[in-house]
N, C-alpha and C positions, 0 to 999 in steps of 0.2 A: 486832593482837591483844596480842602483846608490849609494847609501848609505852601502851596502856590498860592492862594489868595493873600497871605499876610511877607511870604517873599514881592509879590507887585506891589502891597502900599507900603511895603518899603522903602523899597523902588523911587516908585513917584517926585517922590523931589529933586532926585537927582539926576531929571532927568530936563535933555530939551519938548518944544510944546509935541515937537512930531510924536516922538515916542513915547511922551506922554496918554497924543492921544490912541495909539495901538495898544497901552496899556492897559488906558480905560479899555477897552470895547472886550479884550481879554479879557481883564476883572466882571465884568457883563454876561459874558459866556457859562465862565464858571459859577457867577452868584445864582444866575435861573439854576444851572443846574442842578447847583445843593435844590435851591426854595424846591425844586420837579422832585426828586429822589425824599423830601420830606426834612431834611439832614437838617432843619434847628428846629423840628418838633419831632426828632427820629427816635428820642428816651416817653415820648410819653405818649409818640403808639403804640408802642416795646410796647407798654403799660399794658394799654386798653387792648391788646389784642391778646393778652398772652391772661388778664383777664378776666377774656371776654372765656378762651378755651383753657378758664379753671387753672391757670400753667402762676396764676401769681402764690393761690394756695399751696403751691408744691413749692417755689421758690425759684425762683428768676435766676439765680446764685448758681443751682444744686444742679451735680453731673445730670451729662445726662447718661453715662453710664448705670448711675443706679436707682432709673426709671423706671415704669411700669411699660409692659408695650401699648396701654393709653396713651401714657403720660408720652410716652417717646413719638408715638402716632399726630402729638397733638402742638410737639414741639413743631413736624414735621410741616405739617399745616399752615402754622404763625409763620414756619420762615418765608413758604409762599404766598398768604400772603401782602406782608409784609412787603415784597416783592414788586405788588404788585402788575401781574403778568399780563400781557394783552392778550394773549389766552391762558385761560385754566384746566388739567387735564390730570382729572380725582380718578385713584386707582380705588373704587372697594373705599370711599372714605369715614365712613359711617363702622366698618370694622372697626370693635375695639371701643369707638367712642362710648357717653353713657346718657341717655333719653333727651339731659340739661343740653350737650352742647348736640346732641344730633337739632336738638331745638331751634339753638346759635346757627348751628350751618343752613340750615333751611332759611330761616334771614335772610343774612348771607350773604348766599347766593341768589336768591328772590331779587336782592338789590343790585346787586352783583352787574356793572355797565356793558360788560363785555363778557366775549362770553369762557361759556365751557362747556367741557366733553366731559364726563362720567361713566366706569364705568360700577353698576352695584346688584345685590343679589338682597335690598332693600327696599318690595311692592312702596308702601304708605310712603320713604323716603326720595325716591325717584317716582312720585305721582303728587308732588306737592311741589317739585323741582323742577323737569327738563318741558319742552312743548315741542318736539323732536329723536325719535329712537328709529336708533340702528340694530338692527336685527340680525348676526353671524348665522350661517348655520348651510352645511351642504357645498359651503367653498363660495357663497357669496352672501351680499350687504345688501339688506334692503331697504328704505327708507319710508319711515310712517308718522305721517304729524298727530301730536297729540300724544300728549304723555300713555304706560306702561299699562292703565286701563284696555285706552282705546287701539294702541295694538292689538293686546289681545282681543279684541272685536272683528277687527279688519285681519285680524292676521286666519282665523277662524274660519271669519270669509274667504278668505281666499282659499282654505284647504280643501275647507267643501267644493269648490267651485272647480277645483282640483280634478279633483277628487272621484267628481261624476260626469268629468271631459273623457276622463281613462277608465273609467267604464264606459261613455259613450264609446272609443277606440278602441281597448279592448272586445267589446260588441261587437262592433266594424271589419276587427282584424278578423274572428271565425267566422263573420259572414264568410270576406273575402274569402280564408281560405275552404274554408268548406265549397265554396265555389267552386277554384280554383283543381285541389280532388274533384272535383265530380266530375269536371268541364272537360280537363284537359287531354285527354283521353280521346274524346268523338269530336271528328272532324271538322261536326257545325261548329263546334262548339266553344274549336281549340282559341281563335283570335279574340273571343273576349276575356275566356280563360288568363292568356296573356296579356291585354290589357288590365287584368286583375292585378294581376303577377307582381306586374312595370309598380299600377300604384302601391302596392303589400312596401314592393322594396323601397320606396321612394318617401315613406310617412315617413312622416317629422315625432319620434314613439317622445310618449310622455308617458314622464317617470313620475314616481309618485316615491319621496325622501323614504331614504332605512327609517327606524322610530331609533331612537339614538338608547342607547339600554337606559333603562328607570333603573335606581338602586334600589333598592331588600334588605332591610334592615329586619334583623330578626335575635333579640337577645337570649342566647339564651343562663337558664334560670337557673344556682346553686340550694342545695339543700338552705328550710330554712331556718333566719339567722334566730335569734333572741329577743326580748320584745325593746330591747333596746341599742339604738344602733350607733349612738356615743349619748355622751352625757360630756360636759365641763364643768367645768367650777374653778372660782373665779378666775377662769382665764384670761393670760395677757400676751394677746400674740406681739408679734414685729421685730425688726435685724437686733440697731442699733442704740431703739429708743419707742416706745409701747406706742402703738397703730391703735389699741382700744380700750377700752376701759374694762373689770373687769365682768368676765362674761358667764352665766353661767346657762347652760342650752342643753336643750335634749332633743336625738330624734327617735322617732318610733321606725317602727319598722312595717314599713305599707304607705309609709308618707315620702311624700314631694313634694322637693322645698325649694324655693328657687333663690338664691340671693343676689340681689341689687343696689343697687350707689352709685356713687362718681369712679371712674378709673383713678389707681391709688390711693385707696382708703385700705386696703387691707384686705380685701374679699379671696385673693389665690392665696396668701400668706394663712386665713382662717382656711382652707381649705386642707393646706401644705403641713396644717400646725393639728389641726381633725389624722388625719392621715400618720400621723407620727414623722414627717420624711425631714421637719422642723423645730427646735426645739422651743416652746414660748418662752417666755416673759415671766412669766410668774401663772403661779393655778396649773392646773394639769386636766386632761381627755383620755374615760379610760372609755376604749373601746368596746361595744358587747362581743359577744359571744358565733360564734362561728358564722363567723364576718368575712365573704370571700369580694372582695373589695374590685368596678371596672374607676381604673382613674383615665377619663382622659385632661390631658394638659393646654395648656391655650393652646404654646407654640411648640414648635416639633424642631430637634434639633438642628441644626443645617452643618454638624458634620457629615453629617450620618451621604455613606459612600457605596453603598447598595443600593441593587432595583427594585423591585414592589415584591418580586417573585421569592428577593433571598432576604428582605423585611419581613414576608411573613414563616418563613418556613424558618426564620433561627429564635422565630418567639411557637411558629409547630413543626417541632423537629420530625414528626408522626405524620405529617401530612406530607401525602402523597404530589406530584409535582400538577396532575391534575386537579387533583381537594384543590393544592394551592390557590391555583387558579380561576379556579371554579368558585369557591368567597374571593379575590379579588372583582371578577367579574360580575359576583350579585350588586360588589357595592358601587356601581353606577363603575367601574375603570376598563377600560377596553385594550384586547390588548399589544397596542401600543406602549401602556403606559403600563400596563403591566412587566412591561418587558425592558423600561428606564432606567436609570438612577433617580430613586427619593427625588434625589434637591435639585431635578429637572424639570418637578410639577409641580401645577401650580398651584395654590393656599387648598382652593374647593379639591386636587384631583388626591393632595399628600393626606387630607385632613381623612378626607375616606380610606385612607391606606392606615391609617390607623384607628376607624370605627371599624373596620378589619377587624384585626387582634380584638379591640372589645366582646367584640359580636362573637366571633369565636370561644371565646373564654367564658368559662363558667362563673356567675358575681351572685351579688344578691342584695346588691350596694354599688351604686353607679357614682360617680364624682365626679362631673359634670365642668370646665374650666371652656364656660360661652365655646360649646362645639356646634355654633352655627355661625361661627366664622370663618369666608371667604364659600358658605355652603351653598349649590342653586336654589334654585323656588325648588324642587324638584327632590330634591336631596331633604331641602327642611321639613318639606308636608312627611315625605317618610321620614324622616327620625324621628317628626313630631308623638306622630300614627303610633310607635313602636316605639317610644316611652311612654303613648295613653297608656297599649297593653305591656309594657313591662310590669310580671309581678315584682320582685324587687322593689327596694329601696333606692329614690333617686335624689342628688343631693347639686345645686347645679346657678352657675352665677352663671345669668343673662340680660342683656343690652335689651331682648324685644319681647314686650310686652304681648304682637300677635301668635308669640312661639309658646311661649307658657303661659296663657290667658286657656284655660279648661287642659292644660295638664296637670297642671302646679294647685296640692291641696292647703298648701302656704307660700309667703313670698315675705321674704326677710330684710327688711329695711338695713346695711348697713353703716351708712352714715347714722344711724342713728347713736350709736355706740365706739362708731370712730373718734378716734384724739385731733383727727385729719384734719378734723372743718370747722 
């Protein structure tokens, strides 16, 4: 469009008046379109959204393939916001985002003048930005006015009313059946019995929804490890360049530690360095004695071509098919999920498959990289309960204070030692 604009301006000196008027009209339309789409201030806009989402710290010229999961999410969100859509569709936008940028997104959505629809399991976030809830269950979509807390209140009331109506109807059905059974054989009361039977046949049955399977996570504990889980000496983590200052950290048996801080500052890299999956740039990590490590990675490989059943069987070849199915069902997966390929499942269902591997292997230290991403409310509550009950040690990256409050005995803020801020 800018090239067209230049072309028209060059033509203006060599045309008659009538053609000039037509070109001027065309010029005005193009100029209006460019202005409307922030063409003349787009660099400043890109800079503004990039800074708000913390992408200028990473470098706007950085290759996207080198970014962490959280940083990639921010790039996608920045693109979306700059497009100025009439309606925003956001699928779990807070996954991978750190606390500071969730706060920014809250402010952005509260000031957003158009409509947006979002899916989220982050209840405090939902409560602060939505005014309508659509609840999908049993193939129905029900509309509730208000935030998530209001929805829960009204939904609980509706369920209680439905249950009361169901119980009344069940009592009526029992009475009618009893009357029919006692009176259909007697000539004097046969007509009355027939009319009650007709009433029974025409009755519209109230059905209570089937309880959806709630997950149960119970981690198996291996033998007791030595006093220290790990110790680091002047550890510098990173790939091509350092992500941290020299670190002298230690974790003792039984501790439950959470790592927090913005995306891309090296939390996942620190976990992988402690586990020995990547070499440190300098310094060293000493792992304790008798460690049995359970590691939950942030993302699952998308190249997996197996079904859930096969995925667990590969990990536990001695299990019978019944044991594999029972293990997956305990994690809240239905028969349909269990027989499906892992890659077609939702993020939450994939996370449950990975948790299934974790809870069926004995461990004395769990290393968890954002385990709550994609999980629904029931699964999060159960995971928190299971981690509190776990007798081993826990080292976890998490951005949800309401999840780790009451669970962690120490919170390490990684922004204090990163070189990225």
